[in-house]
N, C-alpha and C positions, 0 to 999 in steps of 0.2 A: 503495500500498499502505498502513497502516494499523497501526502497535504499542501497542495499553494491556496497560499494566502492571500489578500490585499484592498485598500481600502477600495472602494466605488470605481470599476471603469482603467483601471490599474495593470489591466490585459493577459491576470492571475491565468483566463482561461486559455488564451492564446497559447502562452507562454507553456502551460502542461499536454495540447495537442500538439506546438511543435516537436518539447521533449519526448514525448511519448508515443511514440504515432503504434495503432494499432490498440491503444487500448486502452481497458472499460475508462469512460471519464464522466466524472459524477459531479454536471456543472453545478451552481445554486447548492451548491451543500448547509445554506448559513435558512434557504428557504424549505429546504424538506423535513429543520430541525423544525420549525417557524409547523407544518405539519404536523410534525411527529405530537407538540404541545399541544397544538387542538385536540387531538385523537387524546389528551393526559399521559402520555411517555412522557418518562423520564429524558433529557435531552444525552448525557449522560451513559443512558443504558440502551436508546437507540442507538448513538454512534459504538459503543461496545458489538453493537446485532449487525451494526454495518462490518466494522471490523473482522468479524466471526465472518457471514456468510458473505464480503467481498473483497478477500483477503489483496487480490489483483488491483485493487480499480485505485483509481487518478482523484481525488479528493480536491474539487477546486470548491473554495468559498471566497464571499467578501469577508473583511473584521467587520465586526460592526457593534463592537466598545469602542471604541475609540471619539471625544464629542464630547458633545454636550447631553449630562445625565438626563432623561423623556422625564415630565413628570407623572404617563400612563404610567403605571403601576406592572399592567400589561406590555409595556413597552419595555422595561426595564429589566421583567422576569423574563421575553422573548431571549435580549442584552445576552443578559446566566444564563440561558439558554444556550446561547450558539457556541456561549467561552466555553464550555464545560462542555463541549460537544466534542470543539475541538479540540480540546486541550487532553480527550480518550482516543482518537483520531490521528495527532502525534503522538502520542501515548505506542500507537501504534504501526508508527510510520516507517517507512527506511529512511524516508528522508522529507525537512518541511522544508519549501521555500514560500520564501513573501516578495511579491512581485512589487515593484513601483515604480514606475512609467514604461514600463513594458519589462523593464532588464528583472532575475533572475535571482535575488540572493540567497546564499542559501544557506538554510538558520541550522537544517539537523541534518 
């Protein structure tokens, strides 16, 4: 498993596809976490399940925890949930890359 993260529109999906041709790409993982939370799933458990069932996948997500903390409790919970899910994915990934202006910075 590999993880690519970055701010919105920073090119993480394009970078992931370029570096991993033919791999199973899971784009917009942050939105998958939102959907899982809406179903009542715990984000960390959801992510660990993805790690178990898609061990060779390339996960792509936006960083959603930076910036101003939302007033809405649901949006705060979503940000925390994405953070917890990405921590679980990162722990199970062979590499973690952060995209900045389309340039990959290897974190792990």
